[in-house]
BATIBA-186897 format. One record per residue (C-alpha): x, y, z. Coordinates in steps of 0.02 Angstrom, whole numbers, plus 50000, padded with zeros to 5 digits. Example, Ala and Ser with C-alpha at 12.3 -4.5 7.8 and 13.67 -1.06 7.14 Angstrom:
BEGIN
506154977550390 506844994750357 
//
This chain:
BEGIN
498594861048566 498904868848735 499464860148895 499414866649073 500884863049190 500584864949376 501814862949519 503204874249455 504314881849589 504124900349630 505864903249558 505504893449398 506354900749246 505724887749124 504244876449089 504464857649093 505584851148956 504254845548832 505564847648694 506314830748738 504674822348694 503794833148564 503824848848459 503484864548561 502884880448476 502784891348633 502974890148821 502484902848953 502704903849141 501334914149225 502134927149338 501544939049473 501444956649401 502194964849555 503574952849607 503964944149442 503964927349535 503184912149454 501394908749510 501804890249503 501034886049335 501274888749149 500704883748976 501534874048835 500884874748657 501164861048528 500654860548345 499394846348365 498574833648482 499824819748443 501294830748494 500394836548652 500024818548699 501864813748683 502364828448792 501074824948926 501564806648934 503404811148952 503264825349078 501734821949189 502244817649369 504094821049340 505134831849458 505754849249411 506684860349536 506194848249676 504314848749640 503194835649560 502354842249403 500554839549354 500314841849168 498654840549077 497754847248925 497274865448955 495414868048976 494574880148858 492814885848904 491464882948772 491294898048660 492874905948730 493424921948646 495154929748652 495294943448784 494874960948723 496304972048669 496634985448797 496805003048734 498025016148800 496875019448948 496805001149003 495234990949025 494175005849079 493945012248903 493755030648866 494115043049003 492675055149032 
//
């Protein structure tokens, strides 16, 4: 199960501490490609819905680095597919 954490500071080096409340399999802070700064949000993955629920209950509306966090289940569009793998030439495909 995946959760979305919003309200991270631009200098955030970690996602909210879900580990105090549940089992975390992965956490990611989304960063700007040019500056490397946090974009202010990230994702936390848990093994199942029960674990995610414990984490959300424990972390939602807490304060991290002086900012109030909003944590909710990540939305997945219906029929979502993983992004395509980019080849050595990037998303443009074959050079002509």
